[in-house]
C-alpha positions as CSV (number, residue, x, y, z in Angstrom):
1,M,-41.2,4.8,60.3
2,N,-39.9,5.5,56.6
3,D,-37.9,8.4,55.9
4,T,-36.4,8.5,53.1
5,Q,-32.8,10.4,52.7
6,A,-30.3,11.6,50.4
7,G,-27.2,10.9,53.2
8,K,-24.3,13.4,53.5
9,A,-22.6,14.5,50.6
10,G,-20.5,11.7,48.7
11,R,-22.6,8.6,50.7
12,A,-25.7,7.1,48.6
13,A,-28.8,7.4,49.8
14,T,-30.3,5.5,52.4
15,V,-33.8,4.5,53.9
16,S,-34.9,4.0,57.4
17,A,-37.9,1.5,58.2
18,R,-39.4,-1.1,60.5
19,I,-40.4,-3.8,58.5
20,S,-42.4,-7.3,58.9
21,P,-40.2,-10.3,58.0
22,A,-41.5,-12.1,55.2
23,G,-42.2,-15.7,55.6
24,G,-39.8,-18.3,57.7
25,L,-39.4,-16.1,61.3
26,D,-42.5,-15.7,62.8
27,I,-41.0,-15.4,66.8
28,L,-37.7,-14.9,68.2
29,S,-36.9,-16.0,72.4
30,R,-36.1,-12.9,74.5
31,N,-32.4,-14.0,74.4
32,E,-31.9,-14.7,71.2
33,V,-33.1,-11.2,70.5
34,A,-30.7,-9.5,72.9
35,R,-27.9,-11.8,71.6
36,L,-28.4,-10.0,68.5
37,R,-28.9,-6.6,69.8
38,D,-25.6,-7.5,71.5
39,A,-22.7,-5.2,70.2
40,S,-20.2,-6.7,72.4
41,G,-17.1,-8.1,71.3
42,S,-18.8,-12.1,72.2
43,G,-22.3,-10.5,70.7
44,L,-24.1,-11.0,67.4
45,H,-24.8,-7.8,66.4
46,A,-22.1,-7.1,64.6
47,L,-22.4,-10.0,62.1
48,L,-26.1,-9.6,61.8
49,R,-25.1,-6.2,60.8
50,R,-22.6,-7.1,58.3
51,C,-24.6,-10.1,56.7
52,A,-27.8,-7.6,56.5
53,L,-25.9,-4.9,54.6
54,A,-24.7,-7.5,51.9
55,V,-28.1,-8.7,51.3
56,L,-29.5,-4.8,51.2
57,T,-26.9,-4.5,48.6
58,S,-27.9,-7.2,46.3
59,G,-26.1,-7.1,43.2
60,N,-23.3,-4.8,44.6
61,M,-20.0,-5.1,41.8
62,S,-17.7,-4.0,44.7
63,D,-15.4,-6.9,45.8
64,D,-13.6,-5.1,48.8
65,P,-16.3,-6.2,52.5
66,R,-15.1,-3.3,53.7
67,S,-16.0,-0.6,50.8
68,I,-19.6,-1.8,52.0
69,L,-19.5,-0.4,55.2
70,E,-17.7,2.7,53.9
71,Q,-20.7,3.6,51.9
72,F,-23.2,3.1,54.7
73,P,-21.6,4.0,57.5
74,D,-24.6,4.7,59.9
75,F,-26.5,1.5,58.7
76,D,-28.1,-0.3,61.6
77,I,-30.4,-3.5,62.0
78,Q,-32.6,-4.2,65.2
79,V,-34.5,-6.9,65.7
80,L,-37.3,-6.3,68.2
81,Q,-39.7,-9.0,69.8
82,Q,-43.1,-7.7,69.5
83,D,-47.1,-8.8,71.1
84,R,-47.1,-10.5,67.5
85,G,-44.4,-11.4,66.6
86,I,-40.6,-9.4,65.5
87,K,-40.4,-6.3,63.4
88,I,-36.7,-5.4,61.2
89,E,-36.1,-2.0,62.2
90,L,-33.6,-0.7,59.7
91,T,-31.8,2.5,59.9
92,H,-29.9,4.6,57.0
93,A,-30.3,1.6,55.1
94,P,-29.4,1.2,51.0
95,A,-32.0,2.9,49.1
96,Q,-31.8,0.1,46.4
97,A,-33.6,-2.3,48.6
98,F,-36.4,-0.6,48.7
99,V,-39.4,0.8,45.8
100,D,-41.8,3.3,47.3
101,G,-40.5,2.9,50.5
102,Q,-41.4,-0.4,50.4
103,I,-38.8,-3.3,51.5
104,I,-38.2,-5.6,48.1
105,R,-39.9,-8.6,48.9
106,G,-37.1,-11.1,47.8
107,I,-34.6,-8.9,49.4
108,N,-37.0,-9.0,52.8
109,E,-36.8,-13.0,52.4
110,L,-33.0,-12.7,52.2
111,L,-32.7,-10.6,55.0
112,V,-35.1,-12.8,57.1
113,A,-32.7,-16.3,56.0
114,V,-29.9,-13.5,57.5
115,V,-31.6,-13.6,61.1
116,R,-32.5,-17.0,61.2
117,D,-29.2,-18.8,60.6
118,I,-27.2,-16.4,62.5
119,V,-29.5,-17.3,65.5
120,Y,-29.8,-20.8,65.2
121,V,-25.9,-21.5,64.5
122,S,-25.2,-19.2,67.3
123,T,-27.6,-21.1,69.8
124,Q,-27.0,-24.3,69.0
125,M,-22.8,-23.4,69.5
126,E,-24.2,-22.2,72.8
127,Q,-26.0,-25.0,73.7
128,G,-23.1,-27.3,72.5
129,N,-25.9,-29.0,70.7
130,F,-23.5,-29.4,67.6
131,D,-20.6,-32.4,68.4
132,L,-17.7,-30.5,66.5
133,D,-15.0,-32.6,67.5
134,D,-15.2,-35.7,64.3
135,S,-16.7,-36.2,61.3
136,V,-19.7,-37.7,61.8
137,G,-20.8,-34.6,64.3
138,L,-20.0,-32.0,61.7
139,T,-21.7,-33.3,58.9
140,H,-24.7,-33.1,61.7
141,A,-24.3,-30.0,61.9
142,V,-24.2,-29.4,58.3
143,F,-27.8,-31.3,57.8
144,E,-29.2,-29.8,60.9
145,I,-28.6,-25.9,59.1
146,L,-29.7,-26.8,56.0
147,R,-32.7,-28.5,57.7
148,N,-33.5,-25.5,60.1
149,A,-33.6,-23.6,56.8
150,R,-36.2,-25.8,54.9
151,I,-34.2,-26.4,51.9
152,L,-33.8,-30.0,52.1
153,K,-36.7,-31.5,50.2
154,P,-37.6,-35.2,50.4
155,Q,-39.8,-35.5,47.8
156,I,-37.9,-34.3,44.8
157,D,-35.9,-36.6,42.2
158,P,-32.2,-35.7,42.1
159,N,-32.2,-32.4,39.9
160,L,-29.8,-30.0,41.8
161,V,-26.9,-28.8,39.6
162,V,-24.1,-27.0,41.7
163,C,-22.8,-24.2,39.7
164,W,-19.2,-23.4,40.7
165,G,-16.5,-20.5,39.2
166,G,-15.6,-16.6,39.2
167,H,-17.1,-13.8,40.5
168,S,-14.9,-11.7,38.0
169,I,-15.3,-13.3,34.6
170,S,-15.1,-12.2,31.4
171,R,-18.1,-11.2,29.3
172,D,-18.2,-14.1,27.2
173,E,-17.5,-16.5,29.9
174,Y,-20.7,-14.7,32.0
175,E,-23.2,-15.5,28.8
176,Y,-21.7,-18.9,28.6
177,T,-22.8,-19.4,32.1
178,K,-26.4,-18.6,31.2
179,Q,-26.5,-20.7,27.9
180,V,-25.9,-23.5,30.1
181,G,-28.4,-22.5,32.8
182,Y,-30.4,-22.1,30.4
183,Q,-29.9,-25.9,28.9
184,L,-30.1,-27.0,32.5
185,G,-33.6,-25.3,33.0
186,L,-35.0,-26.5,30.2
187,R,-34.1,-29.9,31.6
188,G,-35.7,-29.5,35.1
189,M,-33.0,-28.9,36.7
190,D,-32.6,-26.5,39.5
191,I,-29.8,-24.2,40.6
192,C,-27.5,-23.8,43.6
193,T,-24.4,-22.0,43.5
194,G,-22.0,-19.5,46.0
195,C,-25.1,-17.0,45.5
196,G,-22.7,-13.9,44.4
197,P,-22.2,-12.4,40.8
198,G,-20.3,-13.4,37.7
199,A,-20.8,-17.4,37.6
200,M,-23.0,-17.4,40.1
201,K,-25.1,-15.6,38.8
202,G,-25.4,-16.5,35.3
203,P,-26.4,-20.1,35.4
204,M,-29.8,-19.1,38.1
205,K,-30.3,-16.3,34.9
206,G,-30.4,-18.8,32.5
207,A,-32.6,-21.3,34.2
208,T,-35.1,-18.6,34.9
209,I,-36.3,-18.2,31.6
210,A,-36.2,-21.7,30.6
211,H,-38.2,-23.0,34.1
212,A,-40.9,-20.2,32.6
213,K,-40.8,-21.7,28.9
214,Q,-41.5,-24.7,30.2
215,R,-44.0,-23.0,32.9
216,R,-42.6,-24.9,35.8
217,R,-43.0,-23.8,39.4
218,N,-41.6,-23.8,42.6
219,N,-38.2,-23.5,41.4
220,R,-35.4,-23.3,43.4
221,Y,-31.8,-20.9,43.0
222,I,-30.0,-21.9,46.6
223,G,-27.4,-19.6,47.3
224,I,-25.0,-20.9,49.8
225,T,-22.4,-18.3,51.8
226,E,-20.6,-17.7,54.9
227,P,-20.1,-14.8,56.7
228,G,-16.3,-14.4,55.7
229,I,-17.6,-13.6,52.3
230,I,-20.7,-13.0,51.6
231,A,-19.7,-9.1,52.2
232,A,-17.7,-9.3,48.6
233,E,-20.1,-11.5,47.0
234,S,-23.3,-10.3,48.1
235,P,-26.2,-12.6,47.0
236,N,-27.4,-11.6,43.4
237,P,-31.0,-10.8,42.7
238,I,-32.5,-14.4,41.3
239,V,-31.3,-16.3,44.4
240,N,-34.9,-17.0,46.6
241,H,-33.1,-19.9,49.3
242,L,-30.0,-18.3,51.2
243,V,-28.0,-20.2,53.7
244,I,-25.6,-18.6,55.8
245,M,-23.1,-21.5,57.1
246,P,-20.9,-20.8,59.6
247,D,-17.8,-21.3,57.8
248,I,-15.9,-21.9,54.1
249,E,-15.6,-25.9,55.5
250,K,-19.5,-26.3,56.2
251,R,-20.3,-24.1,52.8
252,L,-18.3,-26.4,50.7
253,E,-19.7,-29.4,52.6
254,A,-23.5,-28.4,52.0
255,F,-22.6,-28.0,48.2
256,V,-21.7,-31.8,48.2
257,R,-24.3,-33.0,50.4
258,M,-27.0,-31.4,48.8
259,G,-25.8,-31.4,45.2
260,H,-26.4,-33.8,42.5
261,G,-23.6,-33.2,40.2
262,I,-21.2,-30.2,39.7
263,I,-20.4,-27.8,37.2
264,V,-17.6,-25.7,37.1
265,F,-16.8,-22.5,34.9
266,P,-14.2,-20.5,34.9
267,G,-13.2,-18.7,37.9
268,G,-9.6,-17.7,39.9
269,V,-8.4,-19.1,43.2
270,G,-11.9,-19.6,44.6
271,T,-13.0,-21.9,42.2
272,A,-9.5,-23.7,42.6
273,E,-9.9,-24.1,45.9
274,E,-13.8,-25.5,45.1
275,I,-11.9,-28.4,42.6
276,L,-9.5,-29.5,45.0
277,Y,-12.0,-30.0,47.7
278,L,-14.6,-31.7,45.8
279,L,-11.8,-34.1,43.9
280,G,-9.8,-34.8,47.2
281,I,-13.4,-36.4,48.5
282,L,-13.6,-38.7,45.6
283,L,-10.1,-39.9,45.6
284,H,-10.4,-40.9,48.8
285,P,-10.6,-45.1,48.7
286,D,-13.7,-44.6,51.1
287,N,-15.7,-43.3,48.1
288,A,-14.5,-45.2,44.8
289,G,-17.5,-46.0,43.0
290,V,-19.7,-43.1,44.4
291,P,-21.1,-41.7,40.9
292,F,-20.5,-37.8,41.4
293,P,-20.8,-35.8,37.8
294,L,-18.3,-33.1,38.0
295,I,-18.1,-31.3,34.4
296,L,-15.7,-28.5,34.1
297,T,-16.7,-25.9,31.1
298,G,-16.3,-22.5,29.3
299,P,-17.1,-20.9,25.8
300,R,-14.1,-21.3,22.8
301,Q,-12.4,-18.7,24.6
302,S,-11.6,-20.5,28.1
303,A,-9.8,-23.6,26.4
304,A,-7.2,-22.7,27.5
305,Y,-7.8,-21.9,30.7
306,F,-9.2,-25.8,31.4
307,E,-6.0,-27.1,29.2
308,Q,-3.8,-25.1,32.2
309,I,-6.3,-26.6,35.2
310,D,-6.0,-29.9,33.8
311,R,-2.2,-29.8,33.7
312,F,-2.3,-28.5,37.6
313,L,-4.5,-31.5,38.7
314,R,-2.6,-33.9,36.9
315,L,1.0,-32.8,37.6
316,T,-0.1,-32.8,41.6
317,L,-2.5,-35.5,41.6
318,G,-1.8,-37.9,39.0
319,D,-3.4,-38.8,35.7
320,S,-6.0,-40.4,36.9
321,V,-7.4,-37.7,38.5
322,A,-9.0,-36.7,35.3
323,Q,-11.2,-39.9,35.5
324,H,-12.9,-37.9,38.5
325,Y,-14.2,-34.8,35.6
326,Q,-15.1,-34.1,31.7
327,I,-14.1,-30.7,29.7
328,I,-16.5,-29.5,27.8
329,V,-16.1,-26.4,25.7
330,D,-18.2,-24.5,23.9
331,D,-21.1,-27.1,24.0
332,P,-23.9,-26.3,26.7
333,I,-26.2,-28.5,25.1
334,A,-24.0,-31.5,25.5
335,V,-22.9,-29.9,29.4
336,A,-26.7,-30.4,30.2
337,R,-27.1,-33.8,28.6
338,A,-24.2,-35.4,30.3
339,M,-25.4,-33.9,33.6
340,V,-28.7,-35.0,33.3
341,R,-27.2,-38.6,32.5
342,G,-24.5,-38.5,35.7
343,I,-27.6,-37.6,37.9
344,D,-29.7,-40.7,36.9
345,K,-26.4,-42.5,37.8
346,V,-26.8,-40.8,41.3
347,R,-30.3,-41.7,41.4
348,N,-30.0,-45.3,40.9
349,Y,-27.1,-45.9,43.2
350,R,-28.9,-44.0,45.6
351,L,-31.6,-46.2,45.2
352,D,-29.8,-49.2,45.1
353,N,-28.1,-48.0,48.8
354,K,-31.4,-46.9,49.8
355,D,-29.2,-42.9,50.6
356,A,-31.6,-40.0,50.8
357,F,-31.9,-38.1,47.7
358,F,-32.3,-34.6,49.3
359,F,-28.5,-35.2,51.3
360,N,-25.6,-37.4,50.4
361,W,-25.3,-39.1,53.4
362,A,-23.1,-41.8,52.0
363,L,-20.0,-39.9,51.1
364,N,-17.0,-40.2,53.0
365,I,-16.0,-36.8,53.9
366,P,-12.7,-36.9,56.0
367,Y,-11.8,-35.0,59.2
368,A,-9.1,-32.7,57.5
369,F,-11.1,-31.3,55.2
370,Q,-14.0,-30.4,57.4
371,L,-11.9,-28.6,60.0
372,P,-12.1,-24.9,59.6
373,F,-8.6,-23.5,58.2
374,R,-7.5,-20.3,60.2
375,P,-5.4,-18.8,57.0
376,T,-2.8,-17.1,59.4
377,H,0.8,-16.5,58.0
378,Q,1.8,-19.7,60.2
379,A,-0.5,-21.3,58.9
380,M,0.1,-20.5,55.4
381,R,3.6,-21.5,55.6
382,G,2.9,-25.0,57.3
383,L,0.6,-26.8,54.7
384,V,2.7,-29.7,53.5
385,I,2.2,-29.1,49.6
386,H,4.8,-32.5,48.8
387,R,4.2,-35.6,46.6
388,D,4.4,-38.3,49.0
389,R,1.5,-37.9,50.7
390,P,-1.8,-39.7,50.3
391,R,-3.2,-37.6,47.4
392,H,-6.9,-37.1,48.9
393,E,-4.7,-35.5,52.2
394,L,-2.1,-33.1,49.7
395,A,-5.5,-32.4,47.5
396,A,-6.9,-31.0,51.2
397,D,-3.7,-28.8,51.7
398,L,-3.6,-27.6,48.0
399,R,-7.2,-26.6,49.2
400,R,-5.8,-24.9,51.9
401,A,-3.5,-23.0,50.1
402,F,-6.4,-21.7,47.7
403,S,-8.6,-20.6,51.1
404,G,-5.8,-18.5,52.1
405,I,-5.6,-16.4,48.8
406,V,-9.2,-15.7,48.9
407,A,-8.7,-14.6,52.4
408,G,-5.9,-12.6,51.2
409,N,-8.3,-11.4,48.4
410,V,-11.7,-10.7,49.6
411,K,-12.1,-11.8,53.6
412,E,-12.2,-8.8,55.9
413,E,-10.0,-10.8,58.4
414,G,-7.1,-12.1,55.9
415,M,-6.9,-8.7,54.3
416,R,-6.0,-6.9,57.3
417,A,-3.3,-9.6,57.8
418,I,-1.6,-8.9,54.4
419,E,-1.8,-5.2,55.4
420,K,-0.2,-5.8,59.0
421,E,2.5,-8.6,58.2
422,G,2.9,-9.0,54.4
423,P,2.0,-11.4,51.8
424,F,1.3,-15.2,52.8
425,D,4.4,-17.6,52.3
426,I,3.2,-21.0,50.2
427,D,6.4,-23.4,49.9
428,G,7.1,-27.4,49.4
429,D,7.6,-29.6,46.4
430,A,9.5,-27.6,43.8
431,D,7.7,-28.6,40.4
432,I,4.4,-28.3,42.4
433,M,5.3,-24.5,43.5
434,Q,6.5,-24.2,39.9
435,S,3.1,-24.9,38.5
436,L,1.0,-23.0,41.4
437,D,3.2,-19.9,40.4
438,E,2.0,-20.0,37.1
439,L,-1.4,-20.9,37.3
440,L,-1.5,-17.6,39.8
441,K,0.0,-15.4,37.4
442,A,-2.6,-16.8,34.6
443,F,-5.1,-15.4,37.4
444,V,-3.7,-12.5,37.5
445,A,-3.1,-11.8,33.8
446,Q,-6.4,-12.9,33.1
447,D,-8.2,-10.4,36.1
448,R,-9.6,-13.5,37.8
449,M,-8.3,-12.5,41.0
450,K,-10.3,-9.0,41.7
451,L,-13.0,-7.5,39.6
452,P,-12.4,-5.0,37.2
453,G,-12.7,-1.6,37.2
454,G,-10.4,-0.8,40.6
455,T,-7.3,-0.4,41.8
456,A,-4.3,-3.1,40.2
457,Y,-4.1,-6.3,41.5
458,V,-0.9,-6.8,44.5
459,P,-1.0,-10.4,45.4
460,C,-1.5,-11.0,48.9
461,Y,0.9,-14.5,48.3
462,R,4.1,-15.4,47.6
463,V,5.0,-18.8,46.2
464,L,8.2,-20.0,47.0
465,T,9.8,-21.6,43.7
466,S,13.7,-21.2,43.0
467,E,13.6,-17.6,42.0
468,T,11.8,-16.8,45.2
469,A,12.7,-18.6,48.0
470,P,14.6,-16.9,50.6
């Protein structure tokens, strides 16, 4: 079946087609296929449909996860078991995923990744193969998901740079991320990001040009996402390895277990969440002496942004936190060289400690950082943001605060909770709340909360400073 149609008035053009999966997924059991088709509350079909639609609209520039479903309300996906393997049947799928009636190869591969990860994680959960009650078990779950996705490469020297940053950034900032990606690519680095637009796309785009100039093959542009955010940050077209982790905490752990160094570009609350996650881990006493290069960088126009981030981190976690990161402004070559030096230290440390290059087993990630946080109004109000706590524990709750704001901004469940009950309340030490309030107001003023062009941003949170406390 291959029936192209313009769709009903006001709706985007669609295509219906039955396709053969491209690589990495040959057969599924009858039980797995049945679960993917199950549209009941406990079934996987709704999750499959949402994630598949995000992949089929790769490059979409809306960060409202509900808008895509509204554009393609009749879209459906079914996985069919056949004698010679499986077929994927798409009904009223976005026409942008096809060329002359044939699905684009890269999108086909990402679609296979969606099916693969949803089936694998749900099966392992159902069979109790993941021990999610302690830190070691959670780390093994992350490892198994990444191994099943076939992106853990044991015979490669450390070269994977994770790039974090906002999906809503200025043109100058986006061009800068490409320049940094280009310099990394010239030095043989592969790129891993959150897979979306903006600072997640730019480094990959720059690296592709550099890799082509160096005639480098088998390049990795890894995108790691999770079901709650993929619809708001659909994979950019350069991603050639997609992994869907079950939740944000496992996504974050995957970044720091796989990556050999991290570069942070300008961003908003999601980027602040990522910074606090990594710094909280590095501040844990068990991780003292573990090399992990962390560079914060942007163009000259972003210097004030990083100054404000630096002030916030020092105020909340102490001046010594700055030992764990460098700030390099407007110098892509210096960033790439510093990252190469940092990764050399990682390589030597792993050799000395007989740790794997492809998965950082030695890094201790406390259970508090791994435990999934569901940002309800009660949970957000219950965060303990006080300076008398150990720094890594304070960082964990600050990370949760930003995670809740991300949910309220772009995740469907969080957006519905805000619409129903109003903004989240965030409370804590007065000086931390004042600094947090100033930081978030700056994000709003700089259009870092939502992609520009839509309705004006309405905060999904209320920071309880002395002026706002009831």
